[in-house]
DOFIKOL-179107 format. One record per atom (N, C-alpha, C, O): x, y, z; atom name; residue in three letters; residue number from 1. Coordinates in Angstrom, 1 decimal, padded with zeros to 4 digits, always signed. Example, Ala and Ser with C-alpha at 12.3 -4.5 7.8 and 13.67 -1.06 7.14 Angstrom:
# residues 2
ATOM,xx,yy,zz,name,resn,resi
ATOM,+013.2,-005.7,+007.8,N,ALA,1
ATOM,+012.3,-004.5,+007.8,CA,ALA,1
ATOM,+013.2,-003.3,+007.8,C,ALA,1
ATOM,+014.2,-003.3,+008.5,O,ALA,1
ATOM,+012.8,-002.2,+007.1,N,SER,2
ATOM,+013.7,-001.1,+007.1,CA,SER,2
ATOM,+012.9,+000.0,+007.9,C,SER,2
ATOM,+013.4,+001.1,+008.0,O,SER,2
# end
This chain:
# residues 117
ATOM,xx,yy,zz,name,resn,resi
ATOM,+001.6,-027.9,+011.0,N,MET,1
ATOM,+001.8,-026.3,+010.9,CA,MET,1
ATOM,+000.2,-025.8,+010.6,C,MET,1
ATOM,-000.6,-026.2,+009.8,O,MET,1
ATOM,+000.1,-024.9,+011.5,N,THR,2
ATOM,-000.9,-023.6,+011.8,CA,THR,2
ATOM,-001.0,-023.2,+010.7,C,THR,2
ATOM,+000.1,-022.9,+010.2,O,THR,2
ATOM,-002.5,-022.9,+010.0,N,ALA,3
ATOM,-002.7,-021.7,+009.2,CA,ALA,3
ATOM,-001.6,-020.3,+009.5,C,ALA,3
ATOM,-000.9,-019.8,+008.6,O,ALA,3
ATOM,-001.7,-020.0,+010.7,N,GLU,4
ATOM,-001.4,-018.3,+010.9,CA,GLU,4
ATOM,+000.1,-018.7,+010.7,C,GLU,4
ATOM,+000.7,-018.0,+009.9,O,GLU,4
ATOM,+000.8,-019.7,+011.3,N,LYS,5
ATOM,+002.2,-020.0,+010.5,CA,LYS,5
ATOM,+002.4,-019.5,+009.8,C,LYS,5
ATOM,+003.1,-018.5,+009.7,O,LYS,5
ATOM,+001.4,-020.8,+008.2,N,SER,6
ATOM,+002.3,-020.4,+006.9,CA,SER,6
ATOM,+002.0,-019.2,+006.7,C,SER,6
ATOM,+003.0,-018.7,+006.1,O,SER,6
ATOM,+000.9,-018.3,+006.9,N,LYS,7
ATOM,+001.0,-017.2,+006.5,CA,LYS,7
ATOM,+002.5,-016.2,+006.9,C,LYS,7
ATOM,+003.1,-015.4,+006.1,O,LYS,7
ATOM,+002.9,-016.5,+008.0,N,LEU,8
ATOM,+004.5,-015.6,+008.1,CA,LEU,8
ATOM,+005.5,-016.3,+007.7,C,LEU,8
ATOM,+006.5,-015.9,+008.1,O,LEU,8
ATOM,+005.6,-017.1,+007.2,N,GLU,9
ATOM,+006.3,-018.0,+006.2,CA,GLU,9
ATOM,+006.3,-017.3,+004.8,C,GLU,9
ATOM,+007.0,-017.8,+004.0,O,GLU,9
ATOM,+005.8,-016.5,+004.4,N,ARG,10
ATOM,+005.6,-015.4,+003.1,CA,ARG,10
ATOM,+005.3,-013.7,+003.1,C,ARG,10
ATOM,+004.4,-013.2,+003.7,O,ARG,10
ATOM,+006.1,-013.2,+002.4,N,PRO,11
ATOM,+005.7,-011.9,+002.6,CA,PRO,11
ATOM,+004.5,-011.5,+002.7,C,PRO,11
ATOM,+003.7,-012.3,+002.2,O,PRO,11
ATOM,+003.9,-010.4,+003.1,N,LEU,12
ATOM,+002.5,-010.1,+003.6,CA,LEU,12
ATOM,+001.8,-009.3,+003.0,C,LEU,12
ATOM,+002.6,-008.4,+002.6,O,LEU,12
ATOM,+000.9,-009.1,+002.7,N,THR,13
ATOM,+000.2,-008.0,+001.6,CA,THR,13
ATOM,-000.2,-006.9,+002.8,C,THR,13
ATOM,-000.1,-007.3,+004.0,O,THR,13
ATOM,-000.6,-005.6,+002.5,N,TYR,14
ATOM,-000.9,-004.6,+003.2,CA,TYR,14
ATOM,-002.0,-005.4,+003.9,C,TYR,14
ATOM,-001.9,-005.8,+005.1,O,TYR,14
ATOM,-002.9,-005.5,+003.2,N,GLY,15
ATOM,-004.3,-005.6,+004.0,CA,GLY,15
ATOM,-004.1,-006.7,+005.0,C,GLY,15
ATOM,-004.6,-006.5,+006.1,O,GLY,15
ATOM,-003.3,-008.0,+004.8,N,GLU,16
ATOM,-002.7,-009.2,+005.4,CA,GLU,16
ATOM,-002.1,-008.2,+006.7,C,GLU,16
ATOM,-003.0,-008.3,+007.5,O,GLU,16
ATOM,-001.3,-007.4,+007.0,N,THR,17
ATOM,-000.9,-006.5,+007.7,CA,THR,17
ATOM,-001.1,-005.9,+008.5,C,THR,17
ATOM,-000.6,-005.9,+009.6,O,THR,17
ATOM,-002.1,-005.3,+008.0,N,LEU,18
ATOM,-003.2,-004.6,+008.9,CA,LEU,18
ATOM,-004.4,-005.0,+010.0,C,LEU,18
ATOM,-004.6,-004.5,+011.1,O,LEU,18
ATOM,-005.0,-006.0,+009.3,N,LYS,19
ATOM,-005.5,-007.4,+009.8,CA,LYS,19
ATOM,-004.4,-007.8,+011.3,C,LYS,19
ATOM,-004.7,-007.6,+012.5,O,LYS,19
ATOM,-003.6,-008.2,+010.7,N,LEU,20
ATOM,-002.9,-009.1,+011.7,CA,LEU,20
ATOM,-002.7,-007.9,+013.0,C,LEU,20
ATOM,-003.0,-008.3,+014.1,O,LEU,20
ATOM,-002.2,-006.4,+013.0,N,LEU,21
ATOM,-002.2,-005.4,+013.6,CA,LEU,21
ATOM,-003.1,-005.2,+014.6,C,LEU,21
ATOM,-002.7,-005.2,+015.8,O,LEU,21
ATOM,-004.7,-005.0,+014.0,N,GLU,22
ATOM,-005.7,-004.7,+014.6,CA,GLU,22
ATOM,-006.1,-005.6,+015.5,C,GLU,22
ATOM,-006.8,-005.3,+016.4,O,GLU,22
ATOM,-005.6,-007.1,+015.3,N,GLU,23
ATOM,-005.7,-008.7,+015.6,CA,GLU,23
ATOM,-005.4,-008.4,+017.1,C,GLU,23
ATOM,-006.0,-008.5,+018.1,O,GLU,23
ATOM,-003.8,-007.7,+016.8,N,LEU,24
ATOM,-003.2,-008.0,+018.3,CA,LEU,24
ATOM,-003.5,-006.4,+018.5,C,LEU,24
ATOM,-003.7,-006.5,+019.7,O,LEU,24
ATOM,-003.6,-005.7,+018.4,N,HIS,25
ATOM,-004.3,-004.4,+018.9,CA,HIS,25
ATOM,-005.1,-004.6,+020.0,C,HIS,25
ATOM,-004.8,-004.1,+021.0,O,HIS,25
ATOM,-006.1,-005.4,+019.9,N,LYS,26
ATOM,-007.3,-006.0,+020.6,CA,LYS,26
ATOM,-006.8,-006.5,+021.6,C,LYS,26
ATOM,-007.1,-006.1,+022.8,O,LYS,26
ATOM,-005.9,-007.6,+021.4,N,LYS,27
ATOM,-005.2,-008.9,+022.3,CA,LYS,27
ATOM,-003.8,-007.9,+023.5,C,LYS,27
ATOM,-003.5,-008.3,+024.7,O,LYS,27
ATOM,-003.2,-007.0,+023.0,N,THR,28
ATOM,-002.1,-006.4,+023.8,CA,THR,28
ATOM,-002.1,-004.8,+023.3,C,THR,28
ATOM,-002.9,-004.2,+022.7,O,THR,28
ATOM,-001.0,-004.6,+023.9,N,GLU,29
ATOM,-000.8,-003.1,+023.9,CA,GLU,29
ATOM,+000.4,-003.0,+022.6,C,GLU,29
ATOM,+001.2,-003.9,+022.9,O,GLU,29
ATOM,+000.8,-002.4,+021.6,N,LEU,30
ATOM,+001.5,-002.1,+020.8,CA,LEU,30
ATOM,+002.3,-001.5,+020.8,C,LEU,30
ATOM,+002.0,-000.6,+021.5,O,LEU,30
ATOM,+003.6,-001.3,+020.3,N,SER,31
ATOM,+004.8,-000.5,+020.5,CA,SER,31
ATOM,+004.2,+000.7,+019.1,C,SER,31
ATOM,+003.4,+000.6,+018.2,O,SER,31
ATOM,+005.0,+001.9,+019.7,N,SER,32
ATOM,+004.4,+003.1,+018.7,CA,SER,32
ATOM,+005.0,+002.6,+017.5,C,SER,32
ATOM,+004.2,+002.9,+016.6,O,SER,32
ATOM,+006.0,+001.8,+017.1,N,VAL,33
ATOM,+006.2,+002.0,+015.7,CA,VAL,33
ATOM,+005.1,+001.2,+015.4,C,VAL,33
ATOM,+004.1,+001.8,+014.9,O,VAL,33
ATOM,+005.0,+000.0,+015.6,N,ALA,34
ATOM,+003.6,-000.8,+015.4,CA,ALA,34
ATOM,+002.9,+000.2,+015.1,C,ALA,34
ATOM,+002.8,+000.6,+013.9,O,ALA,34
ATOM,+002.1,+001.0,+016.1,N,LEU,35
ATOM,+000.9,+001.6,+015.9,CA,LEU,35
ATOM,+000.9,+002.7,+015.1,C,LEU,35
ATOM,-000.2,+003.2,+014.9,O,LEU,35
ATOM,+002.4,+003.3,+014.4,N,ARG,36
ATOM,+002.6,+004.1,+013.4,CA,ARG,36
ATOM,+002.4,+003.2,+012.1,C,ARG,36
ATOM,+002.1,+003.6,+011.0,O,ARG,36
ATOM,+002.5,+002.3,+012.4,N,VAL,37
ATOM,+002.7,+001.5,+010.8,CA,VAL,37
ATOM,+000.8,+001.0,+010.5,C,VAL,37
ATOM,+000.5,+000.6,+009.4,O,VAL,37
ATOM,+000.0,+001.0,+011.5,N,MET,38
ATOM,-001.0,+000.8,+011.8,CA,MET,38
ATOM,-002.3,+001.9,+011.3,C,MET,38
ATOM,-003.4,+001.6,+011.0,O,MET,38
ATOM,-001.6,+003.0,+011.2,N,ASP,39
ATOM,-001.8,+004.4,+011.1,CA,ASP,39
ATOM,-001.8,+004.5,+009.4,C,ASP,39
ATOM,-002.8,+004.8,+008.8,O,ASP,39
ATOM,-000.4,+004.2,+009.0,N,TYR,40
ATOM,-000.4,+004.7,+008.0,CA,TYR,40
ATOM,-001.3,+003.6,+007.0,C,TYR,40
ATOM,-001.8,+004.0,+006.0,O,TYR,40
ATOM,-001.3,+002.2,+007.3,N,LEU,41
ATOM,-001.8,+001.4,+006.2,CA,LEU,41
ATOM,-003.7,+002.1,+006.5,C,LEU,41
ATOM,-004.5,+002.3,+005.6,O,LEU,41
ATOM,-003.8,+002.1,+007.3,N,ARG,42
ATOM,-005.3,+002.8,+007.2,CA,ARG,42
ATOM,-005.3,+004.0,+006.1,C,ARG,42
ATOM,-006.2,+004.3,+005.4,O,ARG,42
ATOM,-004.4,+004.5,+006.2,N,ARG,43
ATOM,-004.8,+005.8,+005.5,CA,ARG,43
ATOM,-004.6,+005.8,+003.8,C,ARG,43
ATOM,-004.9,+006.7,+003.1,O,ARG,43
ATOM,-004.1,+004.6,+003.4,N,ILE,44
ATOM,-003.5,+004.3,+001.9,CA,ILE,44
ATOM,-004.1,+003.4,+001.6,C,ILE,44
ATOM,-004.1,+002.4,+002.4,O,ILE,44
ATOM,-004.7,+003.2,+000.4,N,PRO,45
ATOM,-005.5,+002.6,-000.8,CA,PRO,45
ATOM,-004.9,+001.0,-000.6,C,PRO,45
ATOM,-003.8,+000.7,-000.9,O,PRO,45
ATOM,-006.1,+000.0,-000.1,N,ILE,46
ATOM,-005.5,-001.7,+000.2,CA,ILE,46
ATOM,-006.3,-002.5,-000.3,C,ILE,46
ATOM,-007.4,-002.8,+000.3,O,ILE,46
ATOM,-005.9,-003.2,-001.4,N,CYS,47
ATOM,-006.8,-004.3,-002.0,CA,CYS,47
ATOM,-007.4,-004.8,-001.1,C,CYS,47
ATOM,-006.7,-005.6,-000.3,O,CYS,47
ATOM,-008.8,-004.5,-000.9,N,GLU,48
ATOM,-009.3,-005.6,+000.3,CA,GLU,48
ATOM,-009.7,-006.6,+000.0,C,GLU,48
ATOM,-010.2,-007.2,+001.0,O,GLU,48
ATOM,-009.8,-007.3,-001.2,N,ASP,49
ATOM,-009.9,-008.9,-001.5,CA,ASP,49
ATOM,-008.6,-009.4,-001.8,C,ASP,49
ATOM,-008.4,-010.2,-002.8,O,ASP,49
ATOM,-007.5,-008.9,-000.8,N,TYR,50
ATOM,-006.5,-009.9,-001.0,CA,TYR,50
ATOM,-006.1,-011.4,-001.4,C,TYR,50
ATOM,-005.5,-011.9,-002.3,O,TYR,50
ATOM,-006.6,-011.7,-000.5,N,GLU,51
ATOM,-007.0,-013.4,-001.0,CA,GLU,51
ATOM,-006.9,-013.6,-002.2,C,GLU,51
ATOM,-005.9,-014.0,-002.7,O,GLU,51
ATOM,-007.9,-013.3,-002.9,N,LYS,52
ATOM,-008.5,-013.5,-004.1,CA,LYS,52
ATOM,-007.3,-012.9,-005.0,C,LYS,52
ATOM,-006.7,-013.7,-005.8,O,LYS,52
ATOM,-007.0,-012.0,-004.9,N,ALA,53
ATOM,-006.0,-011.5,-005.8,CA,ALA,53
ATOM,-004.9,-012.5,-005.5,C,ALA,53
ATOM,-004.8,-013.4,-006.3,O,ALA,53
ATOM,-004.0,-012.6,-004.4,N,LEU,54
ATOM,-003.0,-013.7,-004.2,CA,LEU,54
ATOM,-003.6,-014.7,-005.1,C,LEU,54
ATOM,-002.9,-014.9,-006.0,O,LEU,54
ATOM,-004.6,-015.3,-005.0,N,LYS,55
ATOM,-005.0,-016.9,-005.1,CA,LYS,55
ATOM,-005.2,-016.8,-007.0,C,LYS,55
ATOM,-004.9,-017.8,-007.6,O,LYS,55
ATOM,-005.5,-015.9,-007.4,N,GLU,56
ATOM,-005.6,-015.6,-008.7,CA,GLU,56
ATOM,-003.9,-015.7,-009.8,C,GLU,56
ATOM,-003.3,-016.3,-010.7,O,GLU,56
ATOM,-003.7,-014.7,-008.8,N,LEU,57
ATOM,-002.0,-014.4,-009.4,CA,LEU,57
ATOM,-000.9,-015.6,-009.3,C,LEU,57
ATOM,+000.1,-015.7,-009.9,O,LEU,57
ATOM,-001.8,-016.8,-008.1,N,GLY,58
ATOM,-000.7,-018.0,-008.3,CA,GLY,58
ATOM,-000.7,-018.8,-009.6,C,GLY,58
ATOM,+000.1,-019.7,-009.9,O,GLY,58
ATOM,-001.6,-018.2,-010.5,N,LYS,59
ATOM,-001.6,-019.4,-011.6,CA,LYS,59
ATOM,-000.2,-019.0,-012.6,C,LYS,59
ATOM,+000.3,-019.7,-013.5,O,LYS,59
ATOM,+000.1,-017.7,-012.2,N,PHE,60
ATOM,+000.9,-016.8,-013.3,CA,PHE,60
ATOM,+002.6,-017.5,-012.6,C,PHE,60
ATOM,+002.7,-017.8,-011.5,O,PHE,60
ATOM,+003.4,-017.5,-013.4,N,LYS,61
ATOM,+004.8,-018.2,-012.7,CA,LYS,61
ATOM,+005.6,-017.1,-012.4,C,LYS,61
ATOM,+006.5,-016.6,-013.1,O,LYS,61
ATOM,+004.9,-016.7,-011.1,N,ILE,62
ATOM,+005.8,-015.4,-010.6,CA,ILE,62
ATOM,+005.5,-016.0,-009.1,C,ILE,62
ATOM,+004.7,-016.8,-008.7,O,ILE,62
ATOM,+006.6,-015.1,-008.2,N,SER,63
ATOM,+007.2,-015.5,-006.9,CA,SER,63
ATOM,+006.6,-015.0,-006.1,C,SER,63
ATOM,+006.4,-013.8,-006.3,O,SER,63
ATOM,+006.1,-015.6,-004.9,N,ASP,64
ATOM,+005.4,-015.1,-004.0,CA,ASP,64
ATOM,+005.5,-013.4,-003.6,C,ASP,64
ATOM,+004.7,-012.5,-003.4,O,ASP,64
ATOM,+006.7,-013.4,-003.5,N,PHE,65
ATOM,+007.2,-011.6,-003.2,CA,PHE,65
ATOM,+006.9,-011.1,-004.2,C,PHE,65
ATOM,+006.6,-009.9,-003.9,O,PHE,65
ATOM,+006.7,-011.3,-005.7,N,THR,66
ATOM,+006.4,-010.2,-007.0,CA,THR,66
ATOM,+004.8,-010.6,-006.5,C,THR,66
ATOM,+004.2,-009.5,-006.4,O,THR,66
ATOM,+004.0,-011.8,-006.1,N,ARG,67
ATOM,+002.7,-011.5,-006.3,CA,ARG,67
ATOM,+002.0,-010.4,-005.1,C,ARG,67
ATOM,+001.1,-009.6,-005.0,O,ARG,67
ATOM,+002.9,-010.7,-004.4,N,VAL,68
ATOM,+002.2,-009.3,-003.0,CA,VAL,68
ATOM,+002.9,-008.3,-003.3,C,VAL,68
ATOM,+002.1,-007.3,-003.1,O,VAL,68
ATOM,+003.9,-007.8,-003.8,N,LEU,69
ATOM,+004.3,-006.7,-004.5,CA,LEU,69
ATOM,+003.1,-005.7,-005.1,C,LEU,69
ATOM,+002.7,-004.6,-004.9,O,LEU,69
ATOM,+002.7,-006.8,-006.3,N,ILE,70
ATOM,+001.9,-006.3,-007.5,CA,ILE,70
ATOM,+000.5,-006.2,-006.6,C,ILE,70
ATOM,+000.0,-005.1,-006.7,O,ILE,70
ATOM,+000.0,-006.9,-005.9,N,VAL,71
ATOM,-001.3,-006.4,-004.9,CA,VAL,71
ATOM,-001.6,-005.1,-004.3,C,VAL,71
ATOM,-002.5,-004.3,-004.5,O,VAL,71
ATOM,+000.1,-004.8,-003.4,N,ASN,72
ATOM,+000.1,-003.7,-002.7,CA,ASN,72
ATOM,+000.3,-002.9,-003.8,C,ASN,72
ATOM,-000.6,-002.0,-003.7,O,ASN,72
ATOM,+000.8,-002.7,-004.6,N,ASN,73
ATOM,+001.1,-001.5,-005.6,CA,ASN,73
ATOM,+000.3,-001.3,-006.3,C,ASN,73
ATOM,+000.3,-000.1,-006.7,O,ASN,73
ATOM,-000.8,-002.5,-006.8,N,CYS,74
ATOM,-002.0,-002.3,-007.5,CA,CYS,74
ATOM,-001.7,-001.5,-009.2,C,CYS,74
ATOM,-002.6,-000.8,-009.6,O,CYS,74
ATOM,-000.4,-001.9,-010.1,N,PRO,75
ATOM,-000.2,-001.3,-010.8,CA,PRO,75
ATOM,-001.3,-001.3,-012.2,C,PRO,75
ATOM,-001.4,-002.2,-013.0,O,PRO,75
ATOM,-001.7,-000.5,-012.4,N,ARG,76
ATOM,-002.6,+000.4,-013.6,CA,ARG,76
ATOM,-002.1,+000.0,-015.1,C,ARG,76
ATOM,-002.8,-000.4,-016.1,O,ARG,76
ATOM,-000.6,+000.2,-014.9,N,THR,77
ATOM,-000.5,+000.3,-016.4,CA,THR,77
ATOM,+001.0,-001.1,-017.1,C,THR,77
ATOM,+001.6,-001.5,-016.2,O,THR,77
ATOM,+001.1,-001.4,-017.7,N,MET,78
ATOM,+001.9,-002.6,-018.2,CA,MET,78
ATOM,+003.6,-001.5,-017.8,C,MET,78
ATOM,+004.2,-002.2,-017.1,O,MET,78
ATOM,+004.0,-000.7,-017.9,N,ASP,79
ATOM,+005.1,-000.2,-017.4,CA,ASP,79
ATOM,+004.8,+000.0,-015.7,C,ASP,79
ATOM,+005.8,-000.3,-015.0,O,ASP,79
ATOM,+003.7,+000.4,-015.2,N,GLU,80
ATOM,+003.9,-000.3,-013.7,CA,GLU,80
ATOM,+004.3,-001.5,-012.9,C,GLU,80
ATOM,+005.1,-001.7,-012.0,O,GLU,80
ATOM,+003.7,-002.3,-013.8,N,LEU,81
ATOM,+003.9,-003.6,-013.6,CA,LEU,81
ATOM,+005.5,-004.1,-013.9,C,LEU,81
ATOM,+006.3,-004.6,-013.0,O,LEU,81
ATOM,+005.8,-003.7,-015.1,N,LEU,82
ATOM,+007.2,-003.9,-015.5,CA,LEU,82
ATOM,+008.2,-003.6,-014.8,C,LEU,82
ATOM,+009.3,-004.0,-014.7,O,LEU,82
ATOM,+007.6,-002.5,-014.3,N,GLN,83
ATOM,+008.9,-001.9,-013.0,CA,GLN,83
ATOM,+008.8,-003.0,-011.8,C,GLN,83
ATOM,+009.9,-003.3,-011.3,O,GLN,83
ATOM,+007.8,-003.5,-011.3,N,VAL,84
ATOM,+007.8,-005.0,-010.1,CA,VAL,84
ATOM,+008.6,-005.9,-011.1,C,VAL,84
ATOM,+009.8,-006.1,-010.9,O,VAL,84
ATOM,+008.0,-006.6,-012.3,N,ILE,85
ATOM,+008.6,-007.7,-012.5,CA,ILE,85
ATOM,+010.1,-007.7,-013.3,C,ILE,85
ATOM,+010.6,-008.8,-013.8,O,ILE,85
ATOM,+010.6,-006.6,-013.4,N,ASN,86
ATOM,+011.9,-006.3,-014.3,CA,ASN,86
ATOM,+012.6,-006.3,-012.6,C,ASN,86
ATOM,+013.6,-007.0,-012.7,O,ASN,86
ATOM,+012.3,-005.9,-011.5,N,ALA,87
ATOM,+013.0,-005.7,-010.5,CA,ALA,87
ATOM,+013.1,-007.0,-009.9,C,ALA,87
ATOM,+013.9,-007.1,-009.0,O,ALA,87
ATOM,+012.0,-008.2,-010.3,N,PHE,88
ATOM,+012.3,-008.9,-009.1,CA,PHE,88
ATOM,+012.2,-010.1,-009.5,C,PHE,88
ATOM,+012.5,-011.0,-008.7,O,PHE,88
ATOM,+011.9,-010.4,-010.6,N,GLU,89
ATOM,+011.5,-012.3,-011.7,CA,GLU,89
ATOM,+012.7,-012.4,-012.8,C,GLU,89
ATOM,+013.1,-011.6,-013.6,O,GLU,89
ATOM,+013.0,-013.3,-012.5,N,PRO,90
ATOM,+014.7,-013.8,-013.7,CA,PRO,90
ATOM,+014.1,-013.7,-015.0,C,PRO,90
ATOM,+014.9,-013.4,-015.9,O,PRO,90
ATOM,+012.8,-014.0,-015.3,N,LYS,91
ATOM,+012.5,-014.1,-016.3,CA,LYS,91
ATOM,+011.3,-013.6,-016.6,C,LYS,91
ATOM,+010.5,-014.2,-016.0,O,LYS,91
ATOM,+010.6,-012.2,-017.6,N,ILE,92
ATOM,+010.0,-011.8,-017.5,CA,ILE,92
ATOM,+009.4,-012.3,-018.7,C,ILE,92
ATOM,+009.8,-012.7,-019.8,O,ILE,92
ATOM,+008.1,-012.2,-018.1,N,PRO,93
ATOM,+006.8,-013.3,-019.2,CA,PRO,93
ATOM,+006.5,-012.6,-020.3,C,PRO,93
ATOM,+006.6,-011.4,-020.5,O,PRO,93
ATOM,+006.2,-013.5,-020.9,N,ASP,94
ATOM,+005.4,-012.6,-022.4,CA,ASP,94
ATOM,+004.3,-011.8,-022.1,C,ASP,94
ATOM,+003.5,-011.9,-021.2,O,ASP,94
ATOM,+004.4,-010.4,-023.5,N,GLU,95
ATOM,+003.4,-009.7,-023.3,CA,GLU,95
ATOM,+001.8,-010.1,-023.0,C,GLU,95
ATOM,+000.9,-009.6,-022.3,O,GLU,95
ATOM,+001.8,-011.1,-023.6,N,LYS,96
ATOM,+000.2,-011.8,-023.7,CA,LYS,96
ATOM,-000.4,-012.0,-021.8,C,LYS,96
ATOM,-001.4,-011.5,-021.3,O,LYS,96
ATOM,+000.7,-012.7,-021.4,N,ILE,97
ATOM,+000.8,-013.0,-019.8,CA,ILE,97
ATOM,+001.1,-011.7,-018.9,C,ILE,97
ATOM,+000.7,-011.8,-017.8,O,ILE,97
ATOM,+001.5,-010.8,-019.1,N,LEU,98
ATOM,+001.6,-009.6,-018.4,CA,LEU,98
ATOM,-000.1,-008.9,-018.6,C,LEU,98
ATOM,-000.8,-008.8,-017.7,O,LEU,98
ATOM,-000.3,-008.6,-019.8,N,LYS,99
ATOM,-001.8,-008.3,-019.9,CA,LYS,99
ATOM,-002.8,-009.1,-019.1,C,LYS,99
ATOM,-003.7,-008.5,-018.6,O,LYS,99
ATOM,-002.7,-010.7,-018.8,N,GLU,100
ATOM,-003.6,-011.0,-018.2,CA,GLU,100
ATOM,-003.7,-011.0,-016.8,C,GLU,100
ATOM,-004.6,-011.3,-016.0,O,GLU,100
ATOM,-002.1,-010.5,-016.3,N,ILE,101
ATOM,-001.9,-010.4,-014.7,CA,ILE,101
ATOM,-002.2,-008.9,-014.6,C,ILE,101
ATOM,-002.2,-008.7,-013.4,O,ILE,101
ATOM,-002.4,-007.6,-015.3,N,LEU,102
ATOM,-003.0,-006.2,-015.5,CA,LEU,102
ATOM,-004.3,-006.6,-015.3,C,LEU,102
ATOM,-004.8,-006.2,-014.3,O,LEU,102
ATOM,-004.9,-007.3,-015.9,N,GLU,103
ATOM,-006.3,-007.9,-015.8,CA,GLU,103
ATOM,-006.9,-008.2,-014.7,C,GLU,103
ATOM,-007.9,-007.8,-014.1,O,GLU,103
ATOM,-006.0,-008.9,-014.4,N,THR,104
ATOM,-006.5,-009.7,-013.2,CA,THR,104
ATOM,-006.5,-009.1,-011.8,C,THR,104
ATOM,-007.4,-009.4,-011.0,O,THR,104
ATOM,-005.3,-008.3,-011.7,N,ILE,105
ATOM,-005.1,-007.6,-010.2,CA,ILE,105
ATOM,-006.1,-006.4,-010.8,C,ILE,105
ATOM,-006.9,-006.2,-009.8,O,ILE,105
ATOM,-006.5,-005.6,-011.8,N,ASN,106
ATOM,-007.3,-004.8,-012.2,CA,ASN,106
ATOM,-009.1,-005.0,-011.4,C,ASN,106
ATOM,-009.8,-004.4,-010.6,O,ASN,106
ATOM,-009.2,-006.1,-012.1,N,SER,107
ATOM,-010.7,-006.6,-011.9,CA,SER,107
ATOM,-010.5,-007.1,-010.2,C,SER,107
ATOM,-011.5,-006.7,-009.6,O,SER,107
ATOM,-009.8,-007.7,-009.5,N,ILE,108
ATOM,-010.1,-008.1,-008.3,CA,ILE,108
ATOM,-010.0,-006.5,-007.4,C,ILE,108
ATOM,-010.9,-006.0,-006.6,O,ILE,108
ATOM,-009.0,-006.0,-007.8,N,CYS,109
ATOM,-008.6,-004.9,-007.0,CA,CYS,109
ATOM,-009.1,-003.7,-006.9,C,CYS,109
ATOM,-009.4,-002.9,-006.0,O,CYS,109
ATOM,-009.4,-003.7,-008.3,N,ASN,110
ATOM,-010.4,-002.6,-009.0,CA,ASN,110
ATOM,-009.3,-001.1,-008.5,C,ASN,110
ATOM,-009.5,-000.2,-007.7,O,ASN,110
ATOM,-008.2,-001.5,-009.4,N,CYS,111
ATOM,-007.0,-000.5,-008.9,CA,CYS,111
ATOM,-007.0,+001.1,-009.0,C,CYS,111
ATOM,-006.5,+001.9,-008.3,O,CYS,111
ATOM,-008.3,+001.2,-010.8,N,ARG,112
ATOM,-007.8,+002.9,-010.4,CA,ARG,112
ATOM,-009.3,+003.3,-009.4,C,ARG,112
ATOM,-009.4,+004.5,-009.3,O,ARG,112
ATOM,-010.1,+002.7,-009.0,N,LYS,113
ATOM,-010.6,+003.3,-008.3,CA,LYS,113
ATOM,-010.0,+003.3,-006.6,C,LYS,113
ATOM,-010.3,+004.3,-005.9,O,LYS,113
ATOM,-009.6,+002.7,-006.3,N,LEU,114
ATOM,-008.9,+002.4,-004.9,CA,LEU,114
ATOM,-007.8,+003.6,-004.9,C,LEU,114
ATOM,-007.5,+004.2,-004.0,O,LEU,114
ATOM,-007.2,+003.7,-006.4,N,LEU,115
ATOM,-006.0,+005.0,-005.7,CA,LEU,115
ATOM,-006.7,+006.2,-005.9,C,LEU,115
ATOM,-006.1,+007.2,-005.4,O,LEU,115
ATOM,-007.9,+006.4,-006.5,N,MET,116
ATOM,-008.4,+007.4,-006.7,CA,MET,116
ATOM,-009.1,+008.3,-005.5,C,MET,116
ATOM,-009.4,+009.5,-005.6,O,MET,116
ATOM,-009.1,+007.2,-004.0,N,LYS,117
ATOM,-009.8,+007.6,-002.7,CA,LYS,117
ATOM,-009.1,+008.7,-002.1,C,LYS,117
ATOM,-009.6,+009.2,-001.1,O,LYS,117
# end
C-alpha cells in the first residue's frame, strides 16, 4: 500500500486537501468545482503544521474524523472543542484530557493568530 493511498483512507485536513489540489492542478486541468474549492481553501485560515497536529492528537482516544475536525476548526475554547467532541465521539473525555487536546491544538496550530488573519 502506498503512502498516497493510505492518506486517502481517512478524512483529510484543509491543508492536505489544498496541497493535493495544488499538486493535481500542476499536472492536469481541474474541474470548476475543484478550482472553487482550491480558491476557498486559499482564503481561509489553515493549520500549516497539520501533520504534527494530527500526530499529536493521535495520543488521545478520539477518532481520525474528530482529529481532522479539530485541526480544521482549530477550537480556541472548551465550548468550541466540546461542539466537535459531543457531535462525533461516543464517550466524552474527562476535563483534563479536553484541556490537553485544546492546549495541543492551540500550541501547534496557533489558533488565535490563525483566526485573526
